[in-house]
C-alpha positions as CSV (number, residue, x, y, z in Angstrom):
1,M,118.5,165.0,103.3
2,G,121.6,165.8,105.2
3,N,123.4,167.1,102.1
4,T,123.8,170.4,103.1
5,F,125.8,172.3,105.9
6,G,125.9,175.8,107.7
7,H,123.3,178.6,108.2
8,L,124.6,181.8,107.1
9,F,127.3,180.3,104.8
10,R,125.6,177.4,103.4
11,I,127.2,174.6,101.1
12,T,125.2,171.8,99.4
13,T,127.6,169.1,97.9
14,F,126.7,166.7,95.2
15,G,128.1,163.4,93.2
16,E,129.1,160.1,93.5
17,S,132.5,158.5,93.3
18,H,132.3,157.1,89.8
19,G,129.5,159.5,88.5
20,G,129.6,162.3,85.8
21,G,131.5,164.4,88.5
22,V,131.1,165.9,92.1
23,G,130.8,169.6,93.6
24,V,129.6,172.0,95.7
25,V,127.1,175.2,95.5
26,I,127.6,177.8,97.9
27,D,125.0,180.1,99.0
28,G,125.4,183.1,101.3
29,C,129.3,184.2,100.3
30,P,129.8,187.8,100.4
31,P,130.0,189.6,97.4
32,R,133.1,191.3,96.2
33,L,135.2,188.5,97.3
34,E,138.2,187.8,94.8
35,I,138.6,184.3,94.0
36,S,139.7,182.2,91.1
37,A,139.5,178.7,90.2
38,A,143.2,178.5,90.5
39,E,143.6,179.5,94.2
40,I,140.8,177.0,94.8
41,Q,142.8,174.4,92.6
42,V,145.8,175.0,95.2
43,E,143.5,173.0,98.0
44,L,142.0,170.3,95.7
45,D,145.7,169.2,94.8
46,R,146.1,168.6,98.4
47,R,143.2,166.3,98.6
48,R,143.4,164.9,95.3
49,P,144.1,161.0,94.9
50,G,147.6,159.9,93.1
51,Q,149.8,162.7,94.9
52,S,152.5,160.5,96.2
53,K,153.3,156.9,97.1
54,I,151.2,156.5,100.0
55,T,148.1,157.4,98.4
56,T,145.8,155.8,96.2
57,P,147.0,155.3,92.5
58,R,143.8,156.7,91.2
59,K,145.1,159.3,88.8
60,E,142.6,162.2,88.7
61,T,143.5,166.0,88.3
62,D,140.6,167.2,90.1
63,T,140.4,170.0,87.9
64,C,137.8,172.5,89.0
65,E,135.4,174.7,87.0
66,I,133.5,177.9,88.3
67,V,130.0,177.4,86.7
68,S,127.9,180.3,88.7
69,G,128.4,183.1,91.0
70,V,131.4,184.7,89.7
71,F,132.2,187.4,87.7
72,Q,135.3,189.1,86.6
73,G,137.0,187.4,89.4
74,K,134.9,188.5,92.1
75,T,132.0,186.5,94.1
76,L,128.6,188.2,93.1
77,G,126.7,187.6,96.2
78,T,124.6,184.6,94.5
79,P,125.1,180.6,94.7
80,I,128.4,179.6,93.6
81,M,129.0,176.2,91.9
82,I,131.8,174.5,91.4
83,M,132.0,171.4,89.5
84,V,135.1,168.8,89.4
85,R,134.4,166.0,86.7
86,N,135.5,162.4,87.6
87,K,137.9,161.0,85.1
88,D,139.9,158.0,86.0
89,T,136.8,156.0,86.8
90,R,137.1,152.1,86.9
91,P,133.8,150.8,87.6
92,Q,134.6,147.3,86.7
93,D,137.0,146.9,89.9
94,Y,134.0,147.0,92.3
95,S,131.9,144.7,90.2
96,E,132.2,142.0,93.3
97,M,130.9,145.0,95.9
98,Q,127.2,144.8,93.8
99,K,126.1,142.1,96.1
100,T,129.1,141.6,98.5
101,Y,129.4,143.8,101.6
102,R,132.5,145.6,102.5
103,P,133.2,145.0,106.7
104,S,132.7,148.5,108.4
105,H,132.0,150.3,105.2
106,A,128.7,151.7,103.8
107,D,127.4,149.5,102.0
108,A,124.9,147.4,103.8
109,T,123.8,150.8,105.7
110,Y,123.2,152.4,102.3
111,D,120.9,149.4,101.6
112,A,119.2,149.0,104.9
113,K,118.3,152.6,104.4
114,Y,117.7,153.5,100.7
115,G,117.3,149.9,99.2
116,I,119.6,151.1,96.4
117,R,123.1,152.1,96.1
118,N,125.8,152.9,93.8
119,W,128.3,150.2,94.6
120,Q,130.9,151.7,92.0
121,G,133.5,153.0,94.5
122,G,131.4,153.4,97.1
123,G,129.2,156.2,95.6
124,R,127.9,159.0,97.6
125,S,130.0,157.7,101.1
126,S,133.2,157.8,98.7
127,A,135.7,160.2,100.0
128,R,135.2,161.8,96.4
129,E,131.9,163.6,98.3
130,T,135.2,165.8,100.1
131,I,136.1,167.6,96.8
132,G,133.2,170.1,97.4
133,R,133.8,170.6,100.9
134,V,137.5,171.5,100.2
135,A,136.5,173.8,97.2
136,A,134.1,175.6,99.5
137,G,136.9,175.8,102.1
138,A,139.2,177.3,99.9
139,I,136.6,180.4,99.7
140,A,135.5,180.0,103.2
141,K,139.7,180.4,104.1
142,K,140.2,183.3,102.1
143,I,137.3,185.3,103.5
144,L,138.5,184.5,107.2
145,R,141.7,185.7,106.1
146,Q,140.5,189.1,105.0
147,A,138.1,190.0,107.4
148,T,140.3,188.6,110.7
149,G,143.4,187.2,109.6
150,V,142.3,184.0,110.9
151,E,144.6,181.3,109.6
152,V,143.6,177.3,109.6
153,I,146.5,174.6,109.9
154,G,146.0,171.1,110.1
155,Y,148.8,168.5,110.2
156,V,149.0,164.6,110.7
157,K,149.5,164.2,114.4
158,R,149.7,160.6,114.8
159,I,149.7,157.6,112.7
160,K,148.7,154.2,114.8
161,T,151.2,154.5,117.5
162,L,154.0,157.1,116.0
163,E,153.0,160.7,117.4
164,G,155.1,163.6,115.7
165,I,156.0,166.2,118.3
166,V,154.8,169.6,116.7
167,D,154.3,173.2,118.2
168,S,150.8,174.2,117.7
169,N,151.6,177.7,118.1
170,T,154.1,178.0,115.6
171,V,153.6,175.4,113.0
172,T,153.5,176.5,109.4
173,Q,152.0,175.3,106.3
174,D,155.3,175.1,104.6
175,Q,156.1,172.9,107.6
176,V,153.0,170.5,107.0
177,E,153.6,170.5,103.1
178,S,157.2,169.5,103.6
179,N,156.5,166.0,103.2
180,I,154.0,163.6,102.1
181,V,152.6,162.5,105.1
182,R,152.1,165.9,106.6
183,C,153.6,165.8,109.5
184,P,155.6,168.8,110.3
185,D,158.1,166.2,112.6
186,S,160.3,165.2,109.8
187,E,161.9,162.5,111.9
188,C,158.6,161.3,112.7
189,A,157.2,161.8,109.2
190,Q,159.8,159.6,107.8
191,R,158.9,156.6,110.1
192,M,155.0,157.4,109.4
193,I,155.8,156.8,105.6
194,E,157.6,153.5,106.0
195,L,154.9,152.4,108.3
196,I,152.1,153.4,105.9
197,E,154.0,151.9,103.0
198,E,154.5,148.4,104.7
199,T,151.1,148.4,105.8
200,G,149.9,148.7,102.3
201,R,152.2,146.5,100.7
202,S,150.5,143.6,102.9
203,G,147.2,144.7,102.1
204,D,146.5,146.4,105.1
205,S,145.4,150.0,106.6
206,V,146.1,152.1,109.5
207,G,144.3,155.1,111.0
208,G,145.7,157.9,113.3
209,V,145.0,161.4,114.3
210,V,144.9,165.1,112.2
211,E,145.2,168.4,114.5
212,C,143.9,171.5,113.5
213,V,144.9,174.8,114.9
214,A,143.0,178.4,114.0
215,R,144.9,181.4,115.0
216,H,143.6,184.9,115.2
217,I,140.4,184.2,116.1
218,P,138.1,186.9,117.2
219,K,136.1,186.7,120.6
220,G,132.4,186.0,120.4
221,L,132.1,183.3,117.7
222,G,129.5,180.6,118.3
223,E,126.2,180.2,119.9
224,P,125.9,179.4,123.7
225,V,123.2,176.6,123.5
226,F,122.9,174.3,120.6
227,D,125.1,175.9,118.3
228,K,128.2,176.1,120.5
229,L,131.2,176.6,118.2
230,E,132.9,173.4,119.6
231,A,129.8,171.3,118.7
232,D,129.3,172.5,115.2
233,L,133.5,172.2,115.0
234,A,132.6,168.6,116.1
235,K,129.7,167.9,113.6
236,G,131.6,169.2,111.1
237,V,134.8,166.9,111.0
238,M,132.7,163.8,112.5
239,S,130.6,164.0,109.0
240,L,134.1,163.3,107.3
241,P,134.4,160.0,106.0
242,A,136.2,157.5,108.1
243,S,136.4,160.0,111.1
244,K,135.5,158.6,114.6
245,G,136.5,160.7,117.5
246,F,136.5,164.3,118.2
247,E,138.7,166.3,120.5
248,I,139.1,170.2,121.6
249,G,141.6,171.7,123.8
250,S,142.8,169.2,126.5
251,G,139.8,166.9,125.3
252,F,139.8,163.4,127.0
253,G,143.3,163.8,128.9
254,G,141.5,167.0,130.9
255,T,139.4,164.3,132.6
256,V,142.2,163.2,134.7
257,L,142.8,167.2,136.2
258,T,141.4,168.4,139.0
259,G,139.5,171.9,138.3
260,S,142.4,173.8,139.6
261,E,144.7,172.1,137.6
262,H,142.6,172.3,134.0
263,N,141.1,176.0,134.7
264,D,142.5,178.6,132.2
265,E,143.5,181.6,134.7
266,F,143.0,185.1,133.1
267,Y,145.5,188.0,132.7
268,T,145.5,191.3,130.6
269,D,148.5,191.4,128.2
270,E,150.4,194.6,127.1
271,T,147.3,196.1,124.9
272,G,144.8,195.6,127.7
273,A,143.3,192.4,126.0
274,V,142.1,189.6,128.4
275,R,143.7,186.4,127.8
276,T,144.2,183.1,129.4
277,V,147.5,182.0,130.6
278,T,147.1,178.2,129.7
279,N,144.7,177.3,126.8
280,R,143.1,174.0,128.0
281,S,139.9,175.0,126.8
282,G,141.2,174.9,123.2
283,G,140.1,178.5,122.6
284,V,136.3,178.2,123.4
285,Q,134.6,178.7,126.8
286,G,130.9,178.7,127.2
287,G,130.5,177.8,123.4
288,I,132.1,181.1,122.5
289,S,135.6,181.7,121.1
290,N,137.6,183.5,123.7
291,G,140.4,185.0,121.1
292,E,143.0,182.0,121.8
293,T,144.1,179.5,119.6
294,I,141.5,176.6,118.7
295,I,142.9,174.0,118.5
296,I,141.3,170.7,117.8
297,R,141.9,166.8,117.0
298,V,140.3,164.4,114.6
299,A,140.6,160.6,114.9
300,F,140.2,158.6,111.5
301,K,139.9,154.8,111.4
302,P,141.9,152.6,109.4
303,T,140.4,152.5,105.5
304,A,137.9,150.3,105.5
305,T,138.5,148.8,102.1
306,I,141.3,146.4,102.4
307,R,143.1,143.6,100.1
308,K,142.8,141.0,103.0
309,E,140.5,138.4,102.8
310,Q,137.6,139.0,105.1
311,R,134.4,137.1,106.3
312,T,131.5,139.1,105.2
313,V,127.8,138.4,103.7
314,T,126.1,139.3,100.7
315,S,123.0,141.5,100.2
316,T,120.8,138.4,100.2
317,G,122.5,137.1,103.4
318,E,125.0,134.5,102.4
319,E,128.4,134.2,103.7
320,T,131.2,134.6,101.9
321,I,135.2,135.7,101.8
322,L,136.1,139.2,100.5
323,A,139.5,140.8,99.4
324,A,138.4,143.8,97.9
325,K,139.8,145.2,94.8
326,G,140.1,148.5,93.7
327,R,142.2,151.4,94.5
328,H,142.2,152.8,97.9
329,D,144.4,154.8,100.5
330,P,146.6,152.6,103.3
331,C,145.9,155.2,105.2
332,V,143.6,158.2,105.0
333,L,145.4,160.4,107.2
334,P,147.5,162.6,104.9
335,R,144.8,163.3,102.4
336,A,142.2,164.2,105.8
337,V,144.4,167.3,106.4
338,P,143.2,169.5,103.6
339,M,139.6,167.9,104.5
340,V,139.7,168.8,108.5
341,E,140.9,172.5,107.5
342,A,138.0,173.2,105.1
343,M,135.3,171.9,107.5
344,V,136.7,174.0,110.5
345,A,137.0,177.1,108.0
346,L,133.4,176.5,106.7
347,V,132.3,176.2,110.5
348,L,134.2,179.5,111.5
349,C,133.2,181.5,108.4
350,D,129.5,180.4,109.1
351,H,129.9,181.9,112.6
352,L,131.7,184.7,111.8
353,L,128.6,185.8,109.3
354,R,126.3,184.6,112.2
355,H,128.1,186.8,114.9
356,Q,128.2,190.1,112.9
357,G,124.6,189.8,111.5
358,Q,123.4,189.7,115.3
359,C,126.0,191.7,117.4
360,G,127.6,193.8,114.8
361,T,124.4,195.9,114.0
362,L,124.2,197.9,117.3
363,K,127.8,198.5,118.8
364,H,128.4,198.2,122.7
């Protein structure tokens, strides 16, 4: 039913926005990995609502509980269940949405598909579903770090027309977390914050682009046909709420170049390793990682639920006007950063296990 992602490192998320809670079941995690709720909580705190003046005012601690799969601080190799209870629910704020469709939201399509929906805060289509992804991503990140030294760092690249200048080769997590908008360009970040605040006060919303880099990637990750590494990365991040576009490497910009301008020429570095002079491929060639830094960008639309009046219809087809209530982010980008990182880490972890399983048995 589309609630499970991955092959060998597999996650299934559950829960609705204003239900009892949300979470994830992780299957395929290697045994003996040291992990704690506190480590997972670090990532969840980056995603949680109410963390700054430019995010939704909903107050949730998003405190996680490891229900199964971990014993004495180490993974068992059995399914890991992580649960977060919903606390600050206000379903009454959404009573109008019971019969009135929010423009560009999932209300109408859920009714069309299922004939029933949880209208309290968006239910399953709410970004609260991503709690499970981020929790699982925290574990995937640790596996990648310990196994191969991979680091995954996301940041806000652009909000509306404001674009930060960021060196993807040197950007650090500390730089990303140095401000509430998660843009490492501090000067641009301040202007982004002002734009989000101004837009929020007017009852509207803005979108933008999250860029994510994965460094120290081993060569050979990815399957060369349907499960190309960039294809799975695209599926992973495009499954996030509000995502509307995906690029890797040169992306759409590469379409204006000639082949001689775009090709990444090879050379041998001082260690004897084959490298590329440029990285317009974004770290993936032929669907397989080439050892260079993976660089992707994800476009997020403006938050669909806004306070401004908009024309819409009810579930019975009557035309009406809606000015949505409730608590919503005027811009999803700052909280989307850990979500994008999580999906990238989940894809890379899954492909690492798949690569080792198929190609690591017989040495060549």
